[in-house]
C-alpha positions as semicolon CSV with decimal commas, in nm:
position;residue;x (nm);y (nm);z (nm)
1;M;-1,879;3,025;-1,262
2;S;-2,081;2,733;-1,158
3;F;-2,018;2,372;-1,063
4;C;-2,178;2,047;-1,008
5;V;-2,315;1,867;-0,714
6;K;-2,479;1,534;-0,657
7;P;-2,771;1,572;-0,407
8;E;-2,953;1,241;-0,229
9;N;-3,137;1,176;-0,577
10;G;-2,858;1,130;-0,764
11;K;-2,916;1,362;-1,010
12;D;-2,684;1,669;-1,085
13;K;-2,742;1,996;-0,997
14;V;-2,581;2,264;-1,137
15;M;-2,548;2,589;-0,912
16;F;-2,425;2,960;-1,038
17;L;-2,159;3,148;-0,807
18;T;-2,239;3,537;-0,785
19;S;-1,948;3,776;-0,766
20;N;-2,103;3,843;-0,405
21;D;-2,036;3,454;-0,331
22;L;-1,673;3,444;-0,518
23;S;-1,552;3,819;-0,302
24;S;-1,581;3,657;0,046
25;P;-1,291;3,408;0,173
26;S;-1,355;3,046;0,159
27;A;-1,515;2,885;0,431
28;I;-1,389;2,546;0,416
29;K;-1,155;2,350;0,676
30;L;-0,940;2,106;0,517
31;K;-0,905;1,756;0,679
32;D;-0,574;1,849;0,845
33;D;-0,513;1,502;0,997
34;E;-0,291;1,395;0,676
35;Q;0,090;1,532;0,806
36;F;0,179;1,468;0,413
37;D;0,049;1,580;0,076
38;P;-0,071;1,259;-0,032
39;W;-0,028;1,392;-0,405
40;E;0,385;1,359;-0,282
41;Q;0,571;1,081;-0,455
42;H;0,703;0,849;-0,127
43;G;0,876;0,516;-0,053
44;L;0,842;0,198;0,113
45;V;0,753;0,377;0,436
46;L;0,513;0,708;0,490
47;P;0,607;0,988;0,652
48;N;0,377;0,846;0,908
49;G;0,511;0,565;0,983
50;S;0,311;0,330;0,761
51;I;0,342;0,128;0,477
52;N;0,301;0,253;0,149
53;W;0,079;-0,006;-0,023
54;N;0,138;0,184;-0,380
55;C;0,500;0,198;-0,367
56;P;0,628;0,039;-0,712
57;C;0,905;-0,135;-0,539
58;L;0,636;-0,399;-0,368
59;G;0,571;-0,477;-0,742
60;G;0,217;-0,526;-0,722
61;M;0,281;-0,804;-0,433
62;A;-0,014;-0,618;-0,189
63;S;-0,233;-0,714;-0,454
64;G;-0,355;-1,045;-0,626
65;P;-0,466;-1,350;-0,479
66;C;-0,169;-1,379;-0,203
67;G;-0,211;-1,004;-0,141
68;L;-0,400;-1,016;0,211
69;V;-0,157;-1,293;0,298
70;F;0,167;-1,083;0,180
71;R;0,054;-0,747;0,370
72;R;-0,034;-0,936;0,702
73;A;0,333;-1,089;0,671
74;F;0,493;-0,746;0,547
75;T;0,309;-0,554;0,799
76;C;0,444;-0,764;1,105
77;F;0,799;-0,780;0,953
78;H;0,763;-0,417;0,938
79;N;0,622;-0,348;1,332
80;S;0,907;-0,595;1,441
81;D;1,079;-0,462;1,692
82;V;1,271;-0,757;1,838
83;N;1,682;-0,743;1,763
84;S;1,600;-1,043;1,501
85;K;1,359;-0,840;1,333
86;G;1,110;-1,039;1,173
87;S;1,125;-1,362;1,372
88;E;0,796;-1,354;1,528
89;C;0,633;-1,320;1,202
90;F;0,722;-1,722;1,105
91;T;0,359;-1,787;1,095
92;E;0,262;-1,492;0,904
93;F;0,605;-1,574;0,633
94;S;0,465;-1,933;0,624
95;A;0,088;-1,867;0,483
96;L;0,281;-1,625;0,219
97;T;0,487;-1,922;0,111
98;Q;0,178;-2,164;0,102
99;C;-0,021;-1,917;-0,126
100;F;0,301;-1,863;-0,325
101;A;0,306;-2,254;-0,397
102;K;-0,071;-2,231;-0,490
103;Y;0,000;-1,978;-0,755
104;P;0,358;-2,102;-0,901
105;N;0,268;-1,936;-1,274
106;L;0,185;-1,556;-1,066
107;Y;0,455;-1,605;-0,791
108;G;0,715;-1,846;-0,961
109;S;1,066;-1,769;-1,022
110;K;1,169;-1,600;-1,369
111;D;1,424;-1,887;-1,394
112;K;1,246;-2,143;-1,545
113;S;1,526;-2,403;-1,427
114;S;1,474;-2,309;-1,044
115;T;1,173;-2,473;-0,787
116;S;0,921;-2,302;-0,624
117;Q;1,108;-2,309;-0,247
118;P;1,383;-2,069;-0,377
119;T;1,128;-1,855;-0,515
120;T;0,934;-1,841;-0,184
121;T;1,230;-1,762;-0,039
122;S;1,363;-1,505;-0,226
123;A;1,016;-1,321;-0,179
124;T;1,106;-1,294;0,168
125;T;1,466;-1,210;0,130
126;A;1,335;-0,910;-0,100
127;I;1,094;-0,815;0,163
128;S;1,366;-0,813;0,450
129;D;1,610;-0,620;0,204
130;A;1,349;-0,351;0,118
131;L;1,271;-0,292;0,472
132;R;1,640;-0,293;0,542
133;S;1,676;-0,047;0,309
134;Q;1,438;0,203;0,421
135;T;1,558;0,199;0,748
């Protein structure tokens, strides 16, 4: 059996294992800091409580020109502990609304007759609904 590793010089190095190498149990210690299987499918919130930015339920909002602003607003809302959840995140959602307005072709409503204001309102409502459904 053989496998390749890349040493410091960037070249592949082929190593051959003998039957003696394979006869003893592996001494490799795996990282134990992940409390969940990273290959397992998860919803919006991972088992450790963090946001799953790869969740298809976000519809790609975490990437793109407003991705960073979206993640800030969404994280603020997710971590909100007040009774009126997310009420302290007005600044972040205001920045998100402004970012959406800069890219109307990308973040605009699918309904061509509506204006950009209902689009941003529906985006913040969708975020709120997504988090509410996870609790």
